[in-house]
C-alpha beads as a LAMMPS data file, in Angstrom:
LAMMPS data file: protein, C-alpha beads

483 atoms
482 bonds

1 atom types
1 bond types

-500.0 500.0 xlo xhi
-500.0 500.0 ylo yhi
-500.0 500.0 zlo zhi

Masses

1 110.0

Atoms # bond

1 1 1 21.063 18.326 12.874
2 1 1 20.607 17.834 16.581
3 1 1 19.516 14.542 17.829
4 1 1 16.359 16.048 18.991
5 1 1 15.475 17.313 15.625
6 1 1 16.131 13.522 14.301
7 1 1 13.883 11.938 16.637
8 1 1 11.121 14.597 16.197
9 1 1 11.272 13.824 12.345
10 1 1 11.694 10.140 12.762
11 1 1 8.433 10.124 15.338
12 1 1 6.265 12.131 12.945
13 1 1 7.002 10.136 9.764
14 1 1 6.283 7.110 11.957
15 1 1 3.128 8.083 13.426
16 1 1 1.700 9.626 10.032
17 1 1 2.948 6.417 8.307
18 1 1 0.902 4.124 10.726
19 1 1 -2.032 6.132 10.597
20 1 1 -2.462 6.298 6.639
21 1 1 -1.317 2.492 6.704
22 1 1 -3.654 1.141 9.159
23 1 1 -6.657 2.235 7.004
24 1 1 -5.851 -0.004 4.238
25 1 1 -6.799 -3.225 6.119
26 1 1 -8.188 -2.039 9.032
27 1 1 -11.931 -2.572 7.714
28 1 1 -11.330 -5.972 6.216
29 1 1 -12.962 -7.628 9.298
30 1 1 -15.480 -5.470 9.847
31 1 1 -16.742 -5.920 6.468
32 1 1 -19.697 -8.225 7.380
33 1 1 -20.707 -6.129 10.512
34 1 1 -20.765 -3.041 7.989
35 1 1 -22.350 -5.180 5.310
36 1 1 -25.067 -6.149 7.838
37 1 1 -25.992 -2.818 9.536
38 1 1 -25.580 -0.812 6.172
39 1 1 -27.147 -3.357 4.131
40 1 1 -24.180 -3.010 1.525
41 1 1 -24.131 -5.348 -1.776
42 1 1 -21.188 -7.680 -2.931
43 1 1 -19.868 -4.531 -4.908
44 1 1 -20.631 -1.963 -2.318
45 1 1 -18.478 -4.289 0.056
46 1 1 -15.387 -4.129 -2.566
47 1 1 -15.823 -0.263 -3.126
48 1 1 -15.462 0.325 0.581
49 1 1 -12.532 -1.681 0.779
50 1 1 -11.213 -0.162 -2.519
51 1 1 -12.392 3.388 -2.496
52 1 1 -9.120 4.387 0.163
53 1 1 -6.757 2.850 -1.839
54 1 1 -7.942 3.831 -5.321
55 1 1 -8.283 7.620 -4.573
56 1 1 -4.746 7.064 -2.675
57 1 1 -3.001 5.465 -5.644
58 1 1 -4.708 8.342 -8.075
59 1 1 -3.515 11.003 -5.979
60 1 1 -0.242 10.217 -4.878
61 1 1 1.379 11.733 -8.044
62 1 1 0.140 14.855 -6.998
63 1 1 1.168 14.588 -3.513
64 1 1 4.837 13.902 -4.742
65 1 1 4.626 16.974 -7.330
66 1 1 3.234 19.273 -4.379
67 1 1 5.881 17.902 -2.100
68 1 1 8.798 18.972 -4.329
69 1 1 6.866 22.548 -5.256
70 1 1 4.770 23.726 -2.268
71 1 1 6.895 21.860 0.395
72 1 1 6.982 18.687 2.561
73 1 1 5.760 21.075 5.811
74 1 1 2.838 22.360 3.926
75 1 1 1.964 19.221 2.149
76 1 1 2.187 16.981 5.255
77 1 1 -0.284 19.329 7.036
78 1 1 -2.599 19.600 4.216
79 1 1 -3.038 16.133 4.291
80 1 1 -3.378 15.358 7.412
81 1 1 -6.095 17.833 7.851
82 1 1 -8.113 16.512 4.673
83 1 1 -7.439 12.640 6.261
84 1 1 -8.996 13.502 10.237
85 1 1 -11.992 15.455 8.669
86 1 1 -12.761 12.643 6.064
87 1 1 -12.014 9.880 8.817
88 1 1 -15.038 11.985 11.083
89 1 1 -17.238 11.851 7.975
90 1 1 -16.496 7.912 7.588
91 1 1 -17.851 7.665 11.355
92 1 1 -21.136 9.568 10.931
93 1 1 -21.842 7.712 7.417
94 1 1 -25.305 6.390 7.465
95 1 1 -25.484 4.843 3.676
96 1 1 -22.842 2.807 1.495
97 1 1 -22.477 6.035 -0.835
98 1 1 -21.426 8.007 1.977
99 1 1 -18.971 5.776 3.392
100 1 1 -17.436 5.280 -0.404
101 1 1 -17.213 8.973 -0.941
102 1 1 -15.402 9.495 2.678
103 1 1 -13.220 7.020 2.490
104 1 1 -12.213 8.105 -0.671
105 1 1 -11.559 11.512 0.602
106 1 1 -9.544 9.777 3.149
107 1 1 -7.314 8.055 0.418
108 1 1 -6.644 11.690 -0.995
109 1 1 -5.358 13.085 2.333
110 1 1 -3.414 10.133 2.647
111 1 1 -1.847 10.840 -0.756
112 1 1 -0.278 14.132 0.421
113 1 1 0.793 12.725 3.781
114 1 1 2.868 9.632 2.209
115 1 1 5.316 10.929 -0.438
116 1 1 5.829 14.153 2.045
117 1 1 6.973 11.321 4.880
118 1 1 9.317 9.365 2.654
119 1 1 10.193 12.778 1.270
120 1 1 11.532 13.834 4.576
121 1 1 13.150 10.608 5.682
122 1 1 14.845 10.456 2.136
123 1 1 16.494 14.021 2.227
124 1 1 16.081 15.609 5.511
125 1 1 18.138 12.697 7.770
126 1 1 21.872 12.492 8.148
127 1 1 23.096 9.632 5.706
128 1 1 24.180 7.937 9.245
129 1 1 20.409 7.680 10.470
130 1 1 18.631 7.453 7.337
131 1 1 19.026 3.488 6.790
132 1 1 17.777 2.849 10.187
133 1 1 14.750 5.498 9.771
134 1 1 13.664 3.896 6.422
135 1 1 13.811 0.114 8.316
136 1 1 11.815 1.700 10.894
137 1 1 9.414 3.410 8.783
138 1 1 8.945 0.292 6.698
139 1 1 8.370 -2.104 9.643
140 1 1 5.636 0.620 10.773
141 1 1 4.168 0.551 7.370
142 1 1 4.043 -3.589 7.322
143 1 1 3.099 -3.795 11.140
144 1 1 0.169 -1.533 10.534
145 1 1 -0.760 -3.623 7.621
146 1 1 -0.772 -6.388 9.950
147 1 1 -2.142 -5.123 13.059
148 1 1 -5.062 -3.470 10.756
149 1 1 -7.094 -6.712 11.485
150 1 1 -6.266 -7.292 14.706
151 1 1 -7.597 -3.826 15.887
152 1 1 -10.680 -4.087 13.490
153 1 1 -11.881 -7.069 15.511
154 1 1 -11.663 -5.920 18.440
155 1 1 -13.266 -2.613 18.065
156 1 1 -15.672 -3.840 15.590
157 1 1 -16.862 -6.236 18.274
158 1 1 -16.767 -4.231 21.531
159 1 1 -17.475 -0.925 20.012
160 1 1 -18.510 -0.826 16.961
161 1 1 -17.365 -0.058 12.943
162 1 1 -17.247 3.738 13.451
163 1 1 -14.931 3.668 16.125
164 1 1 -12.562 2.441 13.568
165 1 1 -12.668 5.765 12.043
166 1 1 -13.368 8.029 15.100
167 1 1 -9.816 7.074 16.522
168 1 1 -8.224 8.415 13.427
169 1 1 -9.537 11.804 14.785
170 1 1 -7.185 11.955 17.775
171 1 1 -4.205 10.623 16.404
172 1 1 -4.761 12.976 13.360
173 1 1 -4.330 15.978 15.563
174 1 1 -1.629 14.555 17.275
175 1 1 0.505 14.393 13.892
176 1 1 -0.709 17.964 13.020
177 1 1 0.560 19.100 16.512
178 1 1 4.093 16.887 16.098
179 1 1 4.430 17.479 12.394
180 1 1 3.865 21.572 12.935
181 1 1 6.483 21.732 15.403
182 1 1 9.019 19.055 14.233
183 1 1 8.976 20.211 10.356
184 1 1 10.770 23.068 9.105
185 1 1 9.202 24.812 6.449
186 1 1 10.915 23.755 3.022
187 1 1 11.898 26.346 0.897
188 1 1 10.397 26.029 -2.575
189 1 1 12.565 24.844 -5.997
190 1 1 14.135 27.702 -7.777
191 1 1 12.768 28.635 -10.641
192 1 1 14.149 26.601 -13.537
193 1 1 15.069 23.701 -11.639
194 1 1 14.366 20.105 -12.392
195 1 1 11.178 19.606 -10.100
196 1 1 9.806 23.174 -11.543
197 1 1 9.998 21.674 -14.946
198 1 1 8.010 18.805 -14.037
199 1 1 5.098 21.242 -12.516
200 1 1 2.856 20.976 -15.533
201 1 1 2.656 17.318 -15.607
202 1 1 0.385 16.307 -12.579
203 1 1 -2.381 18.208 -13.660
204 1 1 -2.928 16.455 -17.059
205 1 1 -1.461 13.023 -15.738
206 1 1 -3.232 12.545 -12.647
207 1 1 -6.797 13.568 -14.126
208 1 1 -6.310 10.736 -16.958
209 1 1 -4.845 8.390 -14.542
210 1 1 -7.887 8.559 -11.966
211 1 1 -10.385 8.124 -14.987
212 1 1 -8.022 5.000 -16.136
213 1 1 -7.846 3.547 -12.754
214 1 1 -11.383 3.963 -11.786
215 1 1 -12.063 2.388 -14.769
216 1 1 -10.199 -0.773 -14.579
217 1 1 -11.241 -1.181 -11.209
218 1 1 -14.801 -1.110 -12.034
219 1 1 -14.388 -3.680 -14.595
220 1 1 -13.164 -6.195 -12.254
221 1 1 -15.335 -5.317 -9.504
222 1 1 -18.746 -5.110 -11.383
223 1 1 -17.574 -7.406 -14.330
224 1 1 -18.141 -10.629 -12.141
225 1 1 -21.580 -9.597 -11.019
226 1 1 -23.146 -7.772 -13.967
227 1 1 -21.367 -9.625 -16.552
228 1 1 -18.336 -8.385 -18.714
229 1 1 -20.956 -7.845 -21.542
230 1 1 -22.586 -5.235 -19.746
231 1 1 -22.765 -1.673 -21.437
232 1 1 -20.898 -0.013 -18.610
233 1 1 -18.695 -2.655 -18.051
234 1 1 -17.498 -2.608 -21.620
235 1 1 -17.552 1.232 -21.560
236 1 1 -15.240 1.266 -18.626
237 1 1 -13.156 -0.999 -20.275
238 1 1 -12.642 0.909 -23.538
239 1 1 -11.962 4.224 -21.213
240 1 1 -9.231 2.392 -19.092
241 1 1 -7.485 0.826 -22.337
242 1 1 -7.288 4.383 -23.879
243 1 1 -6.524 5.994 -21.119
244 1 1 -3.818 3.733 -20.548
245 1 1 -2.605 3.691 -24.286
246 1 1 -2.507 7.618 -24.135
247 1 1 -0.518 7.425 -20.902
248 1 1 1.999 5.472 -22.519
249 1 1 1.957 7.035 -25.893
250 1 1 1.437 10.504 -25.710
251 1 1 4.186 12.654 -25.650
252 1 1 3.099 15.792 -23.665
253 1 1 1.801 13.242 -20.755
254 1 1 5.583 11.992 -20.464
255 1 1 7.791 13.105 -17.773
256 1 1 11.010 14.183 -19.839
257 1 1 14.732 13.387 -19.233
258 1 1 14.372 13.870 -15.407
259 1 1 11.460 11.077 -15.069
260 1 1 13.348 9.395 -17.444
261 1 1 16.699 9.141 -15.512
262 1 1 14.743 8.141 -12.405
263 1 1 13.156 5.006 -14.311
264 1 1 16.871 3.899 -15.396
265 1 1 17.733 3.311 -11.660
266 1 1 17.653 -0.268 -11.425
267 1 1 16.867 -0.451 -7.409
268 1 1 14.052 2.016 -8.322
269 1 1 12.507 0.104 -11.176
270 1 1 13.011 -3.081 -9.750
271 1 1 11.361 -1.964 -6.331
272 1 1 8.117 -0.933 -8.410
273 1 1 7.892 -4.110 -10.066
274 1 1 8.530 -6.252 -6.902
275 1 1 6.248 -3.968 -4.941
276 1 1 3.725 -4.571 -7.567
277 1 1 3.658 -8.232 -7.617
278 1 1 3.762 -8.466 -4.065
279 1 1 0.706 -6.023 -3.344
280 1 1 -1.334 -7.972 -6.058
281 1 1 -0.731 -11.313 -4.213
282 1 1 -0.757 -10.224 -0.647
283 1 1 -3.429 -7.521 -0.442
284 1 1 -6.642 -9.926 -1.630
285 1 1 -5.616 -12.543 0.728
286 1 1 -6.366 -10.141 3.562
287 1 1 -9.304 -9.115 2.043
288 1 1 -10.567 -12.787 1.632
289 1 1 -9.147 -14.578 4.507
290 1 1 -11.152 -11.810 6.861
291 1 1 -14.491 -13.456 5.321
292 1 1 -12.993 -16.954 5.373
293 1 1 -12.542 -16.751 9.178
294 1 1 -15.955 -15.233 9.930
295 1 1 -18.131 -16.863 7.398
296 1 1 -16.108 -20.409 7.018
297 1 1 -14.638 -21.131 10.307
298 1 1 -17.491 -19.059 12.084
299 1 1 -14.876 -17.019 13.992
300 1 1 -16.189 -13.569 15.756
301 1 1 -14.370 -10.357 14.849
302 1 1 -12.280 -10.474 17.591
303 1 1 -11.029 -13.910 17.421
304 1 1 -10.569 -13.029 13.541
305 1 1 -8.740 -10.367 13.829
306 1 1 -6.568 -12.130 16.407
307 1 1 -5.618 -15.117 13.658
308 1 1 -3.502 -12.221 11.999
309 1 1 -1.025 -11.953 15.201
310 1 1 1.307 -14.093 13.618
311 1 1 2.012 -11.866 10.773
312 1 1 2.381 -8.935 12.959
313 1 1 4.407 -10.508 15.864
314 1 1 6.509 -12.452 12.934
315 1 1 7.033 -9.096 11.115
316 1 1 8.106 -7.079 14.318
317 1 1 10.613 -9.872 15.580
318 1 1 12.183 -10.119 12.429
319 1 1 12.553 -6.434 11.099
320 1 1 15.571 -5.947 13.609
321 1 1 17.692 -8.402 12.220
322 1 1 17.184 -7.295 8.679
323 1 1 20.279 -4.755 8.577
324 1 1 22.837 -7.481 9.764
325 1 1 21.576 -10.259 7.203
326 1 1 21.658 -7.747 4.312
327 1 1 25.315 -6.638 5.507
328 1 1 26.226 -10.299 5.520
329 1 1 23.780 -11.910 2.396
330 1 1 23.270 -8.705 0.261
331 1 1 20.053 -6.666 0.053
332 1 1 19.125 -8.526 -3.294
333 1 1 19.217 -12.134 -1.845
334 1 1 17.756 -11.473 1.229
335 1 1 14.504 -9.687 -0.418
336 1 1 14.459 -12.470 -2.948
337 1 1 14.486 -15.174 0.157
338 1 1 11.534 -12.721 1.729
339 1 1 9.586 -12.613 -1.042
340 1 1 9.910 -16.788 -1.433
341 1 1 8.787 -17.040 1.955
342 1 1 6.004 -15.159 1.456
343 1 1 4.652 -17.417 -1.546
344 1 1 5.267 -20.548 0.763
345 1 1 3.418 -18.686 3.303
346 1 1 0.372 -18.051 0.982
347 1 1 0.546 -22.079 -0.122
348 1 1 0.320 -23.046 3.543
349 1 1 -2.540 -21.054 4.110
350 1 1 -4.283 -22.967 1.233
351 1 1 -3.289 -25.972 2.467
352 1 1 -4.137 -25.447 6.314
353 1 1 -7.524 -23.838 5.133
354 1 1 -8.410 -27.853 4.112
355 1 1 -8.414 -29.325 7.600
356 1 1 -10.993 -26.549 8.764
357 1 1 -9.520 -25.359 11.807
358 1 1 -7.576 -22.219 12.910
359 1 1 -4.293 -24.002 13.662
360 1 1 -3.735 -24.932 10.062
361 1 1 -3.351 -21.363 9.016
362 1 1 -0.876 -19.833 11.780
363 1 1 2.503 -21.637 10.196
364 1 1 1.514 -19.709 6.575
365 1 1 0.363 -16.341 8.612
366 1 1 4.036 -16.546 10.326
367 1 1 5.751 -16.970 7.007
368 1 1 4.186 -14.740 5.273
369 1 1 5.146 -11.913 8.245
370 1 1 8.738 -13.302 8.135
371 1 1 9.005 -12.789 4.532
372 1 1 7.698 -9.701 4.270
373 1 1 10.190 -8.053 6.914
374 1 1 12.847 -9.581 4.761
375 1 1 11.849 -7.694 1.943
376 1 1 12.123 -4.399 3.361
377 1 1 15.311 -3.557 1.516
378 1 1 13.494 -3.243 -1.450
379 1 1 11.595 -0.413 -0.495
380 1 1 15.040 1.509 1.338
381 1 1 17.423 0.861 -1.839
382 1 1 14.601 2.239 -4.217
383 1 1 13.808 5.645 -2.559
384 1 1 17.379 5.971 -1.685
385 1 1 18.159 5.722 -5.337
386 1 1 16.104 8.845 -6.274
387 1 1 17.849 12.133 -7.189
388 1 1 17.156 14.562 -3.925
389 1 1 15.109 17.116 -6.177
390 1 1 12.588 14.390 -7.594
391 1 1 12.350 12.791 -3.755
392 1 1 8.524 13.656 -3.628
393 1 1 7.700 12.398 -6.937
394 1 1 10.130 9.073 -6.452
395 1 1 8.022 8.630 -3.402
396 1 1 4.693 8.790 -4.650
397 1 1 5.264 6.670 -7.488
398 1 1 6.299 4.179 -4.790
399 1 1 3.491 4.306 -2.801
400 1 1 1.021 4.457 -5.854
401 1 1 2.302 1.214 -7.192
402 1 1 2.031 -0.228 -3.553
403 1 1 -1.643 1.297 -3.179
404 1 1 -2.585 0.239 -6.613
405 1 1 -1.240 -3.088 -6.584
406 1 1 -3.581 -3.371 -3.684
407 1 1 -6.554 -2.274 -5.097
408 1 1 -5.786 -4.685 -8.447
409 1 1 -5.200 -7.446 -5.695
410 1 1 -8.631 -7.306 -4.096
411 1 1 -10.165 -7.173 -7.731
412 1 1 -8.279 -9.667 -8.994
413 1 1 -8.650 -12.329 -6.147
414 1 1 -12.006 -11.247 -6.030
415 1 1 -12.689 -12.008 -9.912
416 1 1 -11.021 -15.345 -9.576
417 1 1 -12.950 -16.124 -6.462
418 1 1 -16.415 -15.126 -8.153
419 1 1 -15.546 -17.062 -11.273
420 1 1 -14.290 -20.265 -9.714
421 1 1 -17.151 -20.324 -6.602
422 1 1 -19.596 -20.089 -9.850
423 1 1 -18.241 -22.836 -11.841
424 1 1 -17.758 -24.975 -8.568
425 1 1 -21.632 -24.429 -7.778
426 1 1 -22.883 -25.418 -11.117
427 1 1 -20.870 -28.640 -10.477
428 1 1 -23.631 -29.305 -7.314
429 1 1 -21.184 -28.357 -4.591
430 1 1 -22.181 -26.934 -1.401
431 1 1 -21.849 -22.699 -1.125
432 1 1 -19.291 -23.538 1.705
433 1 1 -17.323 -25.953 -0.108
434 1 1 -17.576 -23.571 -3.114
435 1 1 -16.109 -20.665 -1.209
436 1 1 -13.201 -23.046 0.099
437 1 1 -12.311 -24.135 -3.356
438 1 1 -12.451 -20.625 -4.771
439 1 1 -10.586 -19.247 -1.598
440 1 1 -7.895 -21.772 -2.242
441 1 1 -7.502 -20.914 -5.961
442 1 1 -6.822 -17.422 -5.278
443 1 1 -4.253 -18.552 -3.067
444 1 1 -2.610 -20.089 -5.347
445 1 1 -2.521 -17.483 -7.880
446 1 1 -1.570 -14.919 -4.801
447 1 1 1.678 -17.207 -4.123
448 1 1 2.468 -17.128 -8.108
449 1 1 2.348 -14.056 -8.300
450 1 1 4.598 -12.923 -4.967
451 1 1 7.093 -15.900 -5.926
452 1 1 7.527 -14.199 -9.626
453 1 1 8.971 -11.235 -7.428
454 1 1 11.948 -12.838 -5.976
455 1 1 14.186 -12.826 -9.389
456 1 1 13.081 -9.373 -9.983
457 1 1 14.423 -8.693 -6.800
458 1 1 18.117 -10.386 -7.324
459 1 1 18.205 -8.493 -10.801
460 1 1 17.116 -4.953 -9.094
461 1 1 19.752 -5.112 -5.951
462 1 1 22.275 -7.384 -7.468
463 1 1 25.298 -4.879 -6.438
464 1 1 24.013 -4.237 -2.725
465 1 1 27.176 -2.028 -1.750
466 1 1 27.632 -0.381 -5.103
467 1 1 28.153 3.496 -4.378
468 1 1 26.142 5.869 -5.793
469 1 1 27.432 8.180 -8.295
470 1 1 26.180 11.706 -9.606
471 1 1 26.205 10.425 -12.994
472 1 1 23.564 8.086 -12.941
473 1 1 21.357 10.968 -11.565
474 1 1 21.944 11.084 -8.101
475 1 1 22.682 14.153 -6.350
476 1 1 25.473 14.522 -4.095
477 1 1 25.004 14.280 -0.097
478 1 1 23.872 17.904 1.633
479 1 1 25.966 18.982 4.691
480 1 1 23.639 17.515 7.116
481 1 1 24.446 14.045 5.073
482 1 1 28.125 14.379 5.707
483 1 1 27.681 14.821 9.412

Bonds

1 1 1 2
2 1 2 3
3 1 3 4
4 1 4 5
5 1 5 6
6 1 6 7
7 1 7 8
8 1 8 9
9 1 9 10
10 1 10 11
11 1 11 12
12 1 12 13
13 1 13 14
14 1 14 15
15 1 15 16
16 1 16 17
17 1 17 18
18 1 18 19
19 1 19 20
20 1 20 21
21 1 21 22
22 1 22 23
23 1 23 24
24 1 24 25
25 1 25 26
26 1 26 27
27 1 27 28
28 1 28 29
29 1 29 30
30 1 30 31
31 1 31 32
32 1 32 33
33 1 33 34
34 1 34 35
35 1 35 36
36 1 36 37
37 1 37 38
38 1 38 39
39 1 39 40
40 1 40 41
41 1 41 42
42 1 42 43
43 1 43 44
44 1 44 45
45 1 45 46
46 1 46 47
47 1 47 48
48 1 48 49
49 1 49 50
50 1 50 51
51 1 51 52
52 1 52 53
53 1 53 54
54 1 54 55
55 1 55 56
56 1 56 57
57 1 57 58
58 1 58 59
59 1 59 60
60 1 60 61
61 1 61 62
62 1 62 63
63 1 63 64
64 1 64 65
65 1 65 66
66 1 66 67
67 1 67 68
68 1 68 69
69 1 69 70
70 1 70 71
71 1 71 72
72 1 72 73
73 1 73 74
74 1 74 75
75 1 75 76
76 1 76 77
77 1 77 78
78 1 78 79
79 1 79 80
80 1 80 81
81 1 81 82
82 1 82 83
83 1 83 84
84 1 84 85
85 1 85 86
86 1 86 87
87 1 87 88
88 1 88 89
89 1 89 90
90 1 90 91
91 1 91 92
92 1 92 93
93 1 93 94
94 1 94 95
95 1 95 96
96 1 96 97
97 1 97 98
98 1 98 99
99 1 99 100
100 1 100 101
101 1 101 102
102 1 102 103
103 1 103 104
104 1 104 105
105 1 105 106
106 1 106 107
107 1 107 108
108 1 108 109
109 1 109 110
110 1 110 111
111 1 111 112
112 1 112 113
113 1 113 114
114 1 114 115
115 1 115 116
116 1 116 117
117 1 117 118
118 1 118 119
119 1 119 120
120 1 120 121
121 1 121 122
122 1 122 123
123 1 123 124
124 1 124 125
125 1 125 126
126 1 126 127
127 1 127 128
128 1 128 129
129 1 129 130
130 1 130 131
131 1 131 132
132 1 132 133
133 1 133 134
134 1 134 135
135 1 135 136
136 1 136 137
137 1 137 138
138 1 138 139
139 1 139 140
140 1 140 141
141 1 141 142
142 1 142 143
143 1 143 144
144 1 144 145
145 1 145 146
146 1 146 147
147 1 147 148
148 1 148 149
149 1 149 150
150 1 150 151
151 1 151 152
152 1 152 153
153 1 153 154
154 1 154 155
155 1 155 156
156 1 156 157
157 1 157 158
158 1 158 159
159 1 159 160
160 1 160 161
161 1 161 162
162 1 162 163
163 1 163 164
164 1 164 165
165 1 165 166
166 1 166 167
167 1 167 168
168 1 168 169
169 1 169 170
170 1 170 171
171 1 171 172
172 1 172 173
173 1 173 174
174 1 174 175
175 1 175 176
176 1 176 177
177 1 177 178
178 1 178 179
179 1 179 180
180 1 180 181
181 1 181 182
182 1 182 183
183 1 183 184
184 1 184 185
185 1 185 186
186 1 186 187
187 1 187 188
188 1 188 189
189 1 189 190
190 1 190 191
191 1 191 192
192 1 192 193
193 1 193 194
194 1 194 195
195 1 195 196
196 1 196 197
197 1 197 198
198 1 198 199
199 1 199 200
200 1 200 201
201 1 201 202
202 1 202 203
203 1 203 204
204 1 204 205
205 1 205 206
206 1 206 207
207 1 207 208
208 1 208 209
209 1 209 210
210 1 210 211
211 1 211 212
212 1 212 213
213 1 213 214
214 1 214 215
215 1 215 216
216 1 216 217
217 1 217 218
218 1 218 219
219 1 219 220
220 1 220 221
221 1 221 222
222 1 222 223
223 1 223 224
224 1 224 225
225 1 225 226
226 1 226 227
227 1 227 228
228 1 228 229
229 1 229 230
230 1 230 231
231 1 231 232
232 1 232 233
233 1 233 234
234 1 234 235
235 1 235 236
236 1 236 237
237 1 237 238
238 1 238 239
239 1 239 240
240 1 240 241
241 1 241 242
242 1 242 243
243 1 243 244
244 1 244 245
245 1 245 246
246 1 246 247
247 1 247 248
248 1 248 249
249 1 249 250
250 1 250 251
251 1 251 252
252 1 252 253
253 1 253 254
254 1 254 255
255 1 255 256
256 1 256 257
257 1 257 258
258 1 258 259
259 1 259 260
260 1 260 261
261 1 261 262
262 1 262 263
263 1 263 264
264 1 264 265
265 1 265 266
266 1 266 267
267 1 267 268
268 1 268 269
269 1 269 270
270 1 270 271
271 1 271 272
272 1 272 273
273 1 273 274
274 1 274 275
275 1 275 276
276 1 276 277
277 1 277 278
278 1 278 279
279 1 279 280
280 1 280 281
281 1 281 282
282 1 282 283
283 1 283 284
284 1 284 285
285 1 285 286
286 1 286 287
287 1 287 288
288 1 288 289
289 1 289 290
290 1 290 291
291 1 291 292
292 1 292 293
293 1 293 294
294 1 294 295
295 1 295 296
296 1 296 297
297 1 297 298
298 1 298 299
299 1 299 300
300 1 300 301
301 1 301 302
302 1 302 303
303 1 303 304
304 1 304 305
305 1 305 306
306 1 306 307
307 1 307 308
308 1 308 309
309 1 309 310
310 1 310 311
311 1 311 312
312 1 312 313
313 1 313 314
314 1 314 315
315 1 315 316
316 1 316 317
317 1 317 318
318 1 318 319
319 1 319 320
320 1 320 321
321 1 321 322
322 1 322 323
323 1 323 324
324 1 324 325
325 1 325 326
326 1 326 327
327 1 327 328
328 1 328 329
329 1 329 330
330 1 330 331
331 1 331 332
332 1 332 333
333 1 333 334
334 1 334 335
335 1 335 336
336 1 336 337
337 1 337 338
338 1 338 339
339 1 339 340
340 1 340 341
341 1 341 342
342 1 342 343
343 1 343 344
344 1 344 345
345 1 345 346
346 1 346 347
347 1 347 348
348 1 348 349
349 1 349 350
350 1 350 351
351 1 351 352
352 1 352 353
353 1 353 354
354 1 354 355
355 1 355 356
356 1 356 357
357 1 357 358
358 1 358 359
359 1 359 360
360 1 360 361
361 1 361 362
362 1 362 363
363 1 363 364
364 1 364 365
365 1 365 366
366 1 366 367
367 1 367 368
368 1 368 369
369 1 369 370
370 1 370 371
371 1 371 372
372 1 372 373
373 1 373 374
374 1 374 375
375 1 375 376
376 1 376 377
377 1 377 378
378 1 378 379
379 1 379 380
380 1 380 381
381 1 381 382
382 1 382 383
383 1 383 384
384 1 384 385
385 1 385 386
386 1 386 387
387 1 387 388
388 1 388 389
389 1 389 390
390 1 390 391
391 1 391 392
392 1 392 393
393 1 393 394
394 1 394 395
395 1 395 396
396 1 396 397
397 1 397 398
398 1 398 399
399 1 399 400
400 1 400 401
401 1 401 402
402 1 402 403
403 1 403 404
404 1 404 405
405 1 405 406
406 1 406 407
407 1 407 408
408 1 408 409
409 1 409 410
410 1 410 411
411 1 411 412
412 1 412 413
413 1 413 414
414 1 414 415
415 1 415 416
416 1 416 417
417 1 417 418
418 1 418 419
419 1 419 420
420 1 420 421
421 1 421 422
422 1 422 423
423 1 423 424
424 1 424 425
425 1 425 426
426 1 426 427
427 1 427 428
428 1 428 429
429 1 429 430
430 1 430 431
431 1 431 432
432 1 432 433
433 1 433 434
434 1 434 435
435 1 435 436
436 1 436 437
437 1 437 438
438 1 438 439
439 1 439 440
440 1 440 441
441 1 441 442
442 1 442 443
443 1 443 444
444 1 444 445
445 1 445 446
446 1 446 447
447 1 447 448
448 1 448 449
449 1 449 450
450 1 450 451
451 1 451 452
452 1 452 453
453 1 453 454
454 1 454 455
455 1 455 456
456 1 456 457
457 1 457 458
458 1 458 459
459 1 459 460
460 1 460 461
461 1 461 462
462 1 462 463
463 1 463 464
464 1 464 465
465 1 465 466
466 1 466 467
467 1 467 468
468 1 468 469
469 1 469 470
470 1 470 471
471 1 471 472
472 1 472 473
473 1 473 474
474 1 474 475
475 1 475 476
476 1 476 477
477 1 477 478
478 1 478 479
479 1 479 480
480 1 480 481
481 1 481 482
482 1 482 483
């Protein structure tokens, strides 16, 4: 593979990863302005924030399957087209319903983009540059999540929240152009190949998964507002439990020995669990920290967005040293240390919020950035452990876990904040003090969830230099990988 082709593929993946990841957090700082201009209710605000990752997580399995059956190039370009068009729709939305619908369409487009990008990185790059490519991609992903509030604050205050979506349009067209030129058409798997044998799974799985995920998220978002005994909330809870039991126990919904072999890979399984716990803790914190900064500390959108600069700066400055540290101390130890630093950072943010000043939050935010960078090996090792013919499905499952943990993180943090706030208000506390206590309680729970992922990382990556064996379900390197 030529150097120009390698650089083109890496550039395509980085651009698309940044574009799709940015929309996960870019609306958080803009939500108070959106709420005022579109007359959004508390539930509407949560749906605007969760609609994108919910659709993204629900359709990532479809994106992974299309990547393996229709080809990486076709899936990537189709996803970019849907994402770009729906971004324009978000910018033109005049009601909450329109905005939520187009946000969901954005998520569906991103669900096709992410698995194809990760599969390109996993199996179309030579082995000698793959680790560096994964590190750059993961750093781009984390940087986009960290820079989202910064960009959101500046754009919202000076141009308007609509421009958060308008800027996706030229970036989407750029991704289409670069992707069409850089990514060659991937051949379809031969008839009877393992990837083809899974082709019948997604239609049933995705339909049931979408219903189950939407139902549980509806319970978590609407339950605190309408009460968990409300008929619609109860029906949604029953649907979620029924769907989950069917997915786990129904034989016709299982993926067979191929998916079973994928989940027997310890790095992949441990990576999924760690990613789930990290997302449950951090995603809700981003959502409510933006509101705390604007409503509690009375910061402007630009100032609130710039507050997250320590996260992005610490992450970018730490990422180049992760490979060296992992080589010296091992992937498992470095990732576990990173997760513990994130947990410590969340506790420091909770402690700093008591001061009622911005300076008290900065040490905690910097710790979150450093810890997130150190956790990069979890993603790299998890995706490298997947067999070549299941690279799209593996990437889809891993990305779905990340996005779904974000949805549940916002919903879980919302339930905790709402419950604690109501309990504190009933004791006669002022509204501002009640929200602060509730926010701190959510931060402590988030820290506990992220800290619990540290031993999982050590277990999953405890043999950092163990060679891949074909007998474990890993494929032999291709001709390009041997170069």
